[in-house]
C-alpha positions in Angstrom: 25.8 6.6 27.1 28.3 4.0 26.0 28.8 4.0 22.4 27.7 0.7 20.4 30.8 1.1 17.6 29.9 -2.2 16.0 26.3 -1.8 15.3 25.9 2.2 14.9 23.7 3.0 17.5 23.8 3.9 21.1 21.7 3.1 24.3 18.7 5.5 24.2 17.7 5.2 20.9 20.0 7.9 19.6 22.1 7.6 16.2 25.6 7.9 15.4 27.3 9.0 12.0 27.7 5.4 11.4 24.0 5.0 12.1 23.6 7.5 9.6 25.3 6.7 7.0 24.5 3.3 6.6 20.9 4.5 6.7 21.5 6.5 3.7 22.3 4.0 1.6 19.6 1.6 2.9 16.7 3.4 2.6 13.9 0.6 1.0 10.8 -0.5 3.2 8.8 2.8 2.9 9.6 2.2 -1.1 8.0 -1.3 -0.3 4.9 -0.2 1.6 3.9 2.6 -0.2 4.3 0.8 -3.6 2.6 -2.1 -2.7 -0.5 0.1 -1.6 -1.1 2.0 -4.7 -2.7 -0.4 -6.8 -4.8 -0.2 -10.1 -8.0 0.6 -8.7 -6.7 3.5 -6.5 -4.9 4.7 -9.9 -8.5 4.6 -11.4 -10.3 6.6 -8.9 -7.0 9.4 -9.1 -7.9 9.4 -12.8 -11.7 9.6 -12.3 -11.0 12.8 -10.0 -9.0 14.3 -12.6 -11.6 13.6 -15.6 -15.0 15.1 -13.1 -12.8 18.2 -11.3 -9.4 18.5 -13.4 -7.0 20.1 -10.9 -9.4 21.1 -8.3 -8.7 18.1 -6.0 -5.0 18.1 -6.2 -4.9 19.8 -2.1 -6.8 16.1 -1.3 -4.3 13.7 -3.2 -1.6 16.0 -1.4 -3.4 15.7 2.4 -3.6 12.0 1.8 0.3 11.6 1.4 0.5 13.2 4.6 -2.2 10.9 6.6 0.1 7.7 5.0 3.2 8.9 6.2 2.0 9.9 9.6 0.2 6.1 9.7 3.4 4.3 8.3 5.5 6.4 10.6 3.6 5.3 13.7 3.6 1.4 12.4 7.4 1.8 12.2 7.9 3.9 15.2 5.8 0.9 17.4 8.1 -1.6 16.3 11.6 0.5 17.1 10.6 1.7 20.3 9.0 -1.1 21.8 10.8 -3.8 20.1 7.6 -5.7 19.7 5.6 -6.2 16.5 2.3 -4.6 16.0 0.7 -7.9 16.3 2.0 -7.7 19.8 0.5 -4.7 20.4 -3.2 -5.4 19.4 -2.9 -8.2 21.6 -2.6 -6.5 24.6 -5.5 -4.3 24.1 -8.0 -7.0 24.3 -8.5 -10.3 22.3 -11.6 -8.3 19.8 -8.1 -7.4 18.1 -7.3 -11.0 17.6 -11.0 -12.1 16.6 -10.6 -9.2 14.1 -7.5 -10.1 12.4 -8.2 -13.6 12.4 -11.1 -13.3 10.1 -9.5 -10.7 8.2 -6.5 -12.2 7.2 -9.0 -15.4 6.1 -12.2 -13.7 4.2 -9.8 -10.7 3.1 -6.7 -12.7 1.4 -8.9 -15.2 -0.2 -10.4 -12.3 -2.3 -7.9 -9.9 -2.3 -5.6 -12.9 -4.3 -8.3 -13.6 -7.0 -8.2 -9.8 -7.6 -4.6 -9.2 -7.3 -3.9 -11.9 -10.2 -6.4 -10.4 -12.2 -5.5 -6.7 -11.9 -2.0 -7.8 -13.3 -3.1 -9.6 -16.1 -4.7 -7.4 -17.3 -2.4 -5.2 -18.9 -0.2 -8.5 -19.8 -3.3 -10.0 -22.0 -3.5 -5.9 -23.5 0.1 -5.9 -24.2 0.0 -9.4 -25.8 -3.5 -10.2 -27.1 -4.0 -13.8 -28.5 -1.6 -15.6 -26.6 -3.4 -16.8 -23.6 -6.5 -16.2 -22.0 -7.1 -13.8 -19.3 -7.5 -16.3 -16.4 -4.3 -18.0 -17.6 -2.6 -14.5 -17.4 -3.9 -14.5 -13.8 -3.0 -17.6 -12.7 0.8 -17.2 -14.4 0.8 -13.8 -12.1 -0.3 -15.9 -9.0 2.2 -18.2 -9.4 5.0 -16.1 -10.7 4.4 -14.2 -7.4 4.4 -17.3 -5.4 7.8 -18.6 -6.7 9.3 -15.6 -6.5 8.4 -14.8 -2.6 8.7 -18.6 -1.7 12.4 -18.6 -2.6 13.7 -15.0 -1.9 14.3 -13.3 1.3 13.6 -9.8 1.9 16.8 -8.2 0.2 16.0 -9.5 -3.0 12.2 -8.7 -2.2 13.4 -5.2 -1.7 15.4 -4.9 -5.2 12.6 -6.1 -7.1 10.1 -3.8 -5.5 12.5 -1.1 -6.2 12.8 -1.7 -10.0 9.1 -1.8 -10.3 8.4 1.5 -8.4 11.4 2.9 -10.7 9.3 1.6 -13.9 5.9 3.0 -12.3 7.6 6.7 -11.9 9.3 7.1 -15.1 6.1 5.9 -16.9 3.7 8.2 -14.9 5.9 11.5 -14.9 6.7 11.0 -18.6 2.7 10.7 -19.5 2.4 14.0 -17.0 4.5 15.5 -18.9 3.5 14.5 -22.2 -0.3 15.8 -21.7 1.7 19.5 -21.2 -0.2 20.1 -17.6 -1.1 23.7 -17.0 1.2 24.9 -13.7 -0.8 27.7 -12.9 -4.5 25.2 -12.7 -2.2 22.9 -10.5 -1.0 25.5 -8.0 -4.3 26.8 -7.8 -5.7 23.2 -6.9 -3.4 23.4 -3.7 -6.4 25.6 -2.1 -9.0 23.5 -0.7 -12.0 23.7 -2.6 -15.1 21.8 -2.5 -17.1 21.7 -5.9 -20.6 20.0 -5.9 -20.5 16.2 -6.0 -16.9 16.1 -5.4 -17.2 15.2 -1.5 -16.8 11.0 -2.2 -13.6 11.6 -4.3 -12.2 14.5 -2.4 -12.7 11.6 1.0 -11.6 8.5 -1.5 -8.2 10.4 -2.8 -7.3 11.5 0.5 -7.9 7.9 1.7 -6.5 5.8 -1.0 -3.2 7.2 -1.5 -1.7 4.1 -0.8 -3.6 2.7 2.0 -4.2 -0.9 2.4 -3.1 -3.9 5.5 0.4 -2.8 3.8 0.7 0.2 5.8 0.7 -2.1 9.2 3.1 -4.4 7.4 5.6 -1.7 7.0 6.9 -2.0 10.8 7.7 -5.9 10.0 9.9 -4.9 7.0 11.5 -2.2 8.9 12.6 -5.5 11.1 13.3 -7.5 7.9 15.7 -4.6 6.7 17.7 -5.2 9.6 16.6 -2.0 11.6 15.3 -3.5 15.0 15.8 -0.4 17.5 15.1 3.0 18.2 18.6 3.6 17.5 17.6 3.4 13.7 14.3 5.9 14.2 15.6 8.8 12.5 16.6 6.5 9.3 12.8 4.8 9.3 11.8 8.3 9.2 13.6 9.5 6.1 12.9 6.2 4.5 9.3 7.0 4.8 9.4 10.3 4.2 11.4 9.9 1.0 8.8 6.9 -0.2 5.7 8.7 0.0 7.3 11.8 -1.3 7.9 9.9 -4.2 4.2 8.3 -4.4 2.7 11.9 -3.6 4.4 12.6 -7.5 3.3 9.3 -9.1 -0.3 9.8 -7.5 -0.2 13.9 -8.5 1.1 12.5 -12.2 -2.1 10.6 -12.7 -4.3 13.4 -12.1 -2.4 15.5 -14.1 -3.7 12.4 -16.9 -7.1 12.6 -16.0 -7.3 16.5 -15.6 -5.6 16.8 -18.9 -6.4 14.0 -20.7 -10.0 13.2 -20.0 -11.4 16.3 -18.0 -10.9 18.3 -21.3 -12.4 16.0 -23.7 -15.0 14.5 -21.4 -13.8 10.8 -21.5 -15.4 8.5 -19.2 -13.5 5.7 -17.6 -14.9 2.2 -16.5 -14.6 1.9 -12.3 -12.0 -1.2 -11.3 -9.0 -1.9 -12.9 -10.1 -1.9 -16.5 -10.7 1.5 -16.5 -6.7 1.8 -17.1 -7.4 0.0 -20.6 -9.5 2.8 -21.1 -7.0 4.7 -20.8 -4.0 3.1 -23.0 -7.0 3.2 -25.5 -7.1 6.8 -25.7 -3.5 7.4 -25.3 -3.2 5.4 -28.2 -5.6 7.5 -30.3 -4.1 10.6 -28.6 -0.4 9.9 -28.4 0.3 6.6 -30.8 0.7 2.9 -30.2 4.1 3.2 -28.3 2.9 5.8 -25.7 -0.1 2.9 -24.9 2.0 0.1 -24.6 4.7 2.0 -22.0 1.7 2.9 -20.2 0.5 -0.8 -19.8 3.7 -1.6 -19.0 3.3 1.2 -16.1 0.0 -0.4 -15.2 1.7 -4.1 -15.3 4.5 -2.6 -12.3 1.7 -0.8 -10.5 -0.4 -3.9 -10.1 2.4 -6.6 -9.9 3.7 -4.5 -6.5 0.7 -4.5 -5.2 0.6 -8.8 -5.4 3.8 -9.3 -4.3 3.9 -7.0 -1.5 1.0 -8.5 -0.3 2.4 -12.2 -0.7 5.5 -11.0 1.2 3.9 -8.2 4.0 0.8 -9.8 4.9 2.4 -13.2 4.9 5.0 -11.9 7.5 2.0 -10.8 9.6 0.3 -14.0 9.6 3.7 -15.7 10.5 3.9 -13.5 13.5 0.0 -13.7 14.4 0.4 -17.7 14.3 3.8 -17.9 16.1 2.4 -16.0 19.0 -0.4 -18.8 19.5 1.8 -21.6 18.4 5.8 -21.0 19.3 6.5 -24.2 17.6 5.3 -23.5 14.6 8.0 -20.5 13.3 10.6 -22.4 16.0 13.7 -23.4 14.0 13.4 -21.4 11.1 16.2 -19.4 10.1 14.1 -16.0 9.0 10.1 -15.7 9.2 9.9 -16.0 5.3 11.0 -19.5 5.5 8.2 -20.5 8.4 5.8 -22.5 7.8 2.7 -19.9 8.8 4.5 -17.6 6.4 4.3 -20.3 3.5 1.0 -21.7 4.4 -0.4 -18.3 4.0 1.5 -17.6 0.5 -0.2 -20.8 -0.4 -3.9 -19.5 0.8 -3.3 -16.2 -0.9 -2.3 -18.2 -4.2 -4.4 -21.4 -5.1 -7.7 -20.7 -3.3 -8.2 -17.6 -4.8 -8.1 -19.2 -8.1 -11.4 -20.6 -8.0 -12.8 -17.2 -8.1 -11.3 -16.6 -11.3 -13.4 -19.3 -12.9 -16.6 -18.9 -10.7 -18.5 -15.8 -10.3 -17.6 -14.7 -6.9 -20.2 -15.8 -3.8 -22.4 -12.6 -2.8 -21.9 -13.7 1.4 -17.8 -13.9 0.5 -18.0 -10.3 -1.6 -20.3 -8.8 1.1 -18.0 -10.0 4.1 -14.9 -8.8 2.2 -16.2 -5.9 1.7 -17.4 -5.2 5.7 -13.7 -6.5 7.1 -12.2 -4.4 4.5 -13.9 -1.6 5.3 -13.2 -2.0 8.9 -9.5 -2.2 8.3 -8.1 1.8 7.8 -10.3 2.9 11.2 -8.9 -0.2 13.0 -5.2 0.6 12.5 -4.8 4.3 12.9 -7.1 4.3 16.3 -5.5 1.4 17.7 -2.5 2.8 16.7 -3.5 6.5 18.4 -4.5 3.9 21.7 -0.6 2.2 21.3 1.0 5.1 21.3 -0.5 7.3 23.8 -0.2 4.5 26.3 2.6 3.1 29.0 3.2 0.5 26.5 5.4 3.0 24.5 8.1 4.7 26.4 7.6 8.0 27.1 10.6 9.2 24.6 8.5 7.9 21.7 5.2 8.0 22.6 2.7 11.0 20.8 3.0 14.5 20.4 0.6 16.7 19.5 1.5 16.8 15.7 1.2 12.8 15.9 -2.1 12.6 17.6 -3.7 15.2 14.9 -2.5 13.2 12.2 -3.4 9.9 13.6 -6.9 11.3 15.0 -7.9 12.9 11.6 -6.6 10.0 9.5 -8.9 7.7 11.9 -11.7 10.1 11.7 -11.2 10.1 7.9 -11.2 6.1 7.7 -14.3 5.8 9.8 -16.3 8.3 7.5 -14.6 6.0 4.3 -15.9 2.7 6.4 -19.4 4.3 6.9 -20.1 5.0 3.3 -18.1 1.4 2.4 -21.1 -0.6 4.4 -23.6 1.5 2.8 -22.6 0.5 -0.8 -22.3 -3.3 0.5 -25.9 -2.8 1.8 -27.2 -1.9 -1.0 
């Protein structure tokens, strides 16, 4: 096989020392996808699980990280092994995938935009009380995300995300150490046990450790990084594992906080993003104002990584989606971030959702959002399972037994979670 020293890759997808050296300096897309998927709502769910069951469900959080590693690896492997985007793969499965994705990005983006802005605004309003109304903070967060993503390419975006992840990591690990976890109880929590009434929380922990449409965006970020063929496969896999190890520590730290700070005292948190404000109050009472404010800074970093991550990643996916139907929309753009569909979806994520901040969310829209959103993770897991076991993928990079087991288990899990969410929507 002939070497290609200029790129550090060789034909057939094997990597060279030059590539491995470059890869060690280039970890990044995994951090982006993992941080984007861990939102404030997911942290509240982790805290509530810790407050109700202590360390008992720690094993579920660990399994959740393994599930997300397998999903992100599968998405990245498809892009690198085939040289095609995930939307290309979905289109090859039939027009039904295009119809679902089109409905998803329109309805989901509209409602998610408002939710992301509100989540980012909550800690700012708490940090700077009396300065601005919560809705004004939310609009400012949305516009800030729009301007940042509009004028920057992937490299700057990745650096900003890495800084925010660093803030999240430091704050959560500090809190976990501050509450003085009982390591013996934590180790016991690695043994799979299902206490009475814990099934829903267990499924939520496994399915909620960084699980959103941004898992599908991972392959797009891998390509934006400049990793475009199978020669980058080992680097991508290392990147993915390091990222979800970091996220796992982050999530486990929050479970520790829930177990030690809330479980022992019987404190109940409000569901949703506002539950983190409840935790801030508890931290202030127990450890003082400085610790509470530090936590709010971490809360903002957590929320804002999700906002700008979606603004960038899902806009990349939409640009690919639109460009496949009308190539002239992306023709001539120096990169996808400068294309008309990318910027159009950025505007869709920002301005129409602002109206929802000032109005009660229409019931039909909320129900539609819940239904379409519930279907996405099983859609992703099962279509990846299909694509990576078919002739669409080169034989060398098709699923093995472990990949099939992980993706199959993920698909089954997300189908169960989907049914649960649909039942809640029907109530």
